[in-house]
C-alpha positions as CSV (number, residue, x, y, z in Angstrom):
1,M,-17.6,11.7,0.9
2,N,-19.4,8.5,0.0
3,D,-16.9,6.2,-1.8
4,S,-19.3,3.3,-2.1
5,T,-21.2,5.0,-5.0
6,L,-18.0,5.3,-7.1
7,I,-17.9,2.0,-9.0
8,D,-14.8,0.8,-10.7
9,D,-15.7,0.2,-14.3
10,L,-12.5,1.6,-15.9
11,F,-11.6,-1.6,-17.7
12,D,-15.1,-2.3,-18.9
13,R,-14.8,0.4,-21.4
14,P,-13.2,-0.9,-24.7
15,S,-11.3,2.0,-26.2
16,G,-8.4,0.6,-28.2
17,P,-5.2,-0.8,-26.8
18,V,-5.0,-1.0,-23.0
19,R,-2.7,1.7,-21.6
20,P,-0.2,1.1,-18.8
21,F,-1.8,1.5,-15.4
22,E,-1.3,4.9,-13.7
23,F,-2.7,6.5,-10.6
24,D,-4.5,9.3,-12.4
25,A,-7.8,11.2,-11.7
26,D,-9.9,8.3,-13.2
27,V,-8.3,5.8,-10.9
28,A,-8.5,8.1,-7.9
29,R,-12.3,8.5,-8.3
30,V,-12.9,4.7,-8.1
31,F,-9.9,3.6,-6.1
32,P,-11.7,2.6,-2.8
33,D,-14.0,0.3,-4.8
34,M,-11.1,-0.9,-7.0
35,V,-8.9,-2.0,-4.1
36,R,-11.7,-3.5,-2.1
37,R,-12.8,-5.7,-5.0
38,S,-9.3,-6.5,-6.1
39,V,-7.2,-7.1,-2.9
40,P,-8.4,-9.9,-0.6
41,G,-8.1,-8.9,3.0
42,Y,-7.6,-5.2,2.2
43,A,-9.9,-4.1,5.0
44,E,-7.8,-6.2,7.5
45,L,-4.6,-4.7,6.2
46,V,-5.9,-1.2,6.7
47,G,-7.4,-1.9,10.2
48,M,-4.3,-3.7,11.4
49,S,-2.0,-0.8,10.2
50,G,-3.7,1.3,12.8
51,L,-3.3,-1.3,15.6
52,I,0.3,-1.9,14.7
53,A,0.9,1.9,14.8
54,R,-0.8,2.1,18.2
55,R,1.8,-0.4,19.5
56,A,4.8,1.0,17.6
57,A,4.3,4.8,17.6
58,R,6.2,6.8,20.2
59,P,5.3,10.4,21.4
60,G,7.4,13.0,19.7
61,T,8.1,10.9,16.6
62,H,6.8,10.6,13.1
63,C,4.7,8.0,11.3
64,Y,5.0,7.7,7.5
65,D,2.4,6.3,5.1
66,L,4.5,5.9,2.0
67,G,2.3,5.5,-1.1
68,C,-0.7,6.7,0.8
69,S,-3.2,6.9,-2.1
70,L,-6.5,8.3,-0.7
71,G,-5.3,7.8,2.9
72,A,-7.2,4.8,4.2
73,V,-4.1,3.7,6.2
74,T,-3.4,7.3,7.3
75,R,-6.8,7.6,8.7
76,S,-6.5,4.2,10.4
77,I,-3.3,5.4,12.1
78,L,-4.8,8.7,13.0
79,R,-7.6,7.0,14.9
80,Q,-5.2,4.9,16.9
81,V,-2.1,6.9,17.8
82,E,-1.5,9.6,20.5
83,A,-1.7,13.3,19.8
84,D,2.0,13.9,20.0
85,V,2.8,12.0,16.8
86,R,3.1,13.6,13.4
87,L,1.8,11.7,10.3
88,I,3.4,12.2,6.9
89,A,1.3,10.9,4.1
90,V,3.2,10.6,0.8
91,D,2.1,9.9,-2.7
92,N,3.4,10.9,-6.1
93,A,0.0,11.2,-7.8
94,P,-1.5,14.6,-7.4
95,A,-5.1,13.2,-7.8
96,M,-4.4,10.9,-4.8
97,I,-3.1,13.7,-2.6
98,E,-6.1,15.9,-3.6
99,G,-8.4,13.1,-2.7
100,L,-6.7,12.5,0.6
101,Q,-7.0,16.2,1.5
102,A,-10.7,16.1,0.7
103,R,-11.2,13.0,2.9
104,L,-9.4,14.6,5.8
105,A,-11.6,17.7,5.8
106,D,-14.0,16.4,8.4
107,V,-11.7,14.0,10.3
108,P,-10.8,14.8,13.9
109,H,-7.2,15.8,14.5
110,A,-6.5,16.0,10.7
111,E,-4.1,18.8,11.4
112,R,-1.6,16.2,12.6
113,V,-1.4,14.9,9.0
114,E,1.1,16.4,6.5
115,P,0.1,15.4,3.0
116,L,3.1,15.4,0.7
117,C,3.0,15.0,-3.1
118,A,6.4,13.4,-3.8
119,D,8.2,10.3,-4.9
120,V,8.7,8.2,-1.8
121,R,12.3,7.6,-2.9
122,D,13.0,11.4,-2.5
123,V,11.4,11.8,1.0
124,A,13.7,12.0,4.0
125,I,12.7,9.5,6.7
126,E,13.5,11.1,10.0
127,N,12.6,10.4,13.7
128,A,10.2,7.7,12.6
129,S,8.7,5.1,15.0
130,F,6.3,3.6,12.4
131,V,6.5,3.4,8.6
132,V,4.0,1.8,6.2
133,L,4.5,0.6,2.7
134,N,1.1,-0.8,1.9
135,L,1.0,-2.2,-1.7
136,T,3.6,0.4,-2.6
137,L,7.0,-1.3,-3.0
138,Q,5.7,-3.3,-5.9
139,F,5.4,-0.1,-8.0
140,I,9.0,1.0,-7.2
141,P,11.6,0.0,-9.7
142,P,13.2,-3.2,-8.5
143,E,16.7,-1.7,-8.5
144,S,15.6,1.0,-6.0
145,R,13.8,-1.2,-3.5
146,L,16.8,-2.1,-1.3
147,D,17.9,1.6,-1.1
148,L,14.4,2.7,0.0
149,L,14.2,0.0,2.7
150,T,17.6,0.9,3.9
151,R,16.8,4.6,4.2
152,I,13.6,3.7,6.1
153,R,15.6,1.5,8.5
154,E,18.1,4.3,9.0
155,G,15.3,6.8,9.7
156,L,13.6,4.6,12.4
157,V,14.1,5.4,16.1
158,P,15.1,2.5,18.4
159,G,12.2,0.1,18.6
160,G,10.8,1.5,15.3
161,V,8.6,-0.7,13.1
162,L,8.0,-1.0,9.3
163,M,4.8,-2.6,8.0
164,L,5.2,-3.9,4.5
165,A,2.3,-5.4,2.5
166,E,2.7,-6.7,-1.1
167,K,1.3,-8.7,-3.9
168,V,3.9,-11.5,-4.2
169,L,5.3,-13.5,-7.0
170,I,3.8,-17.0,-7.0
171,P,5.8,-20.1,-8.2
172,E,4.9,-21.3,-11.6
173,D,3.7,-24.7,-10.5
174,R,0.3,-26.2,-9.9
175,G,-0.1,-24.6,-6.5
176,G,0.9,-21.2,-7.9
177,R,-1.5,-21.5,-10.8
178,F,-4.3,-22.5,-8.4
179,M,-3.6,-19.4,-6.2
180,I,-3.7,-17.1,-9.3
181,Q,-7.0,-18.7,-10.4
182,L,-8.5,-18.2,-7.0
183,H,-7.5,-14.5,-7.1
184,E,-9.3,-14.1,-10.4
185,D,-12.3,-16.0,-8.9
186,F,-12.2,-13.5,-6.0
187,K,-12.5,-10.6,-8.6
188,R,-15.3,-12.4,-10.5
189,A,-17.2,-12.9,-7.2
190,N,-16.8,-9.1,-6.6
191,G,-18.5,-8.3,-9.9
192,Y,-15.6,-7.8,-12.3
193,S,-16.2,-8.9,-15.9
194,E,-13.7,-11.0,-17.9
195,M,-12.9,-7.9,-19.9
196,A,-12.1,-5.9,-16.7
197,I,-9.9,-8.7,-15.3
198,S,-8.0,-9.1,-18.6
199,G,-7.7,-5.4,-19.2
200,K,-6.3,-4.6,-15.7
201,R,-3.9,-7.5,-15.9
202,T,-2.5,-6.1,-19.2
203,A,-2.4,-2.5,-17.8
204,L,-0.4,-3.7,-14.8
205,E,2.2,-5.6,-16.7
206,R,5.7,-4.1,-16.2
207,V,4.0,-1.5,-13.9
208,L,3.4,-3.7,-10.9
209,V,6.5,-6.0,-10.6
210,P,6.1,-8.4,-7.7
211,D,8.8,-10.2,-5.8
212,S,8.7,-13.6,-4.1
213,V,8.2,-14.0,-0.3
214,E,11.8,-15.1,-0.1
215,T,13.1,-12.1,-2.0
216,H,11.2,-9.7,0.3
217,E,12.5,-11.3,3.5
218,A,16.1,-11.5,2.3
219,R,15.9,-7.8,1.2
220,L,14.6,-6.7,4.6
221,G,17.5,-8.5,6.2
222,A,19.9,-6.9,3.7
223,A,18.5,-3.5,4.6
224,G,19.5,-4.0,8.2
225,F,16.3,-4.9,10.0
226,A,17.0,-7.0,13.0
227,G,13.8,-9.1,12.7
228,V,11.0,-9.8,10.3
229,G,7.6,-11.3,11.1
230,R,5.1,-12.5,8.5
231,W,1.7,-11.8,10.0
232,F,-0.8,-11.9,7.1
233,Q,-1.5,-13.8,3.9
234,S,-4.6,-13.9,1.7
235,L,-4.0,-15.7,-1.6
236,N,-1.0,-13.9,-3.2
237,F,-1.0,-10.9,-0.8
238,V,1.3,-11.0,2.1
239,A,2.2,-8.6,4.9
240,W,5.2,-8.3,7.3
241,V,6.4,-6.3,10.2
242,A,10.1,-5.6,10.4
243,W,11.9,-4.0,13.4
244,I,15.3,-2.7,14.3
């Protein structure tokens, strides 16, 4: 399947009030283009997820991609980890799981992946050596985030690792405004119109609720992780590894 031909023009179509963002079939069709043009460093996040998995995954354990969308991270992990590791790819959007299954059709060793259409908050995390939350926690209600991270930590085997990547809340000062303006410049440079930038911003309000770096790191500690390392930042996108 050639994702490069599916151009994200969803917010260039004026059709009345902007609806809240949801991961429906329209978004699934253009998602690879959308995320590539919207998230600085997305390719590095995906590629590094596989490399981190190669170091963290243990034979006879599970890897979880929570909020897997179309499975870019799942496929990155699949390329890097040993045969005796089961991958559970979870998303609550049927269109995303259907897209994932289509993209796995011709991928070697795809039988090791278990696609699961479910809310990540309802999934049991068991015998896990590596768990990924790649741009997922920000869509979970804030009051549920600590509980989810705690359940992940409890489901990790000794030496297990969580990779967390998020859009973060930027301080409302000159530096923060500059960072937000640079992110919008990034989207303009990738071909998004002013209408698209404004429309998507409106659609994501109250759907994507970011936290500050400090909040994320304090919450990981409260969830019981023994250590946290911040390994990536590009504008207002940050990624960590946390271990037990």
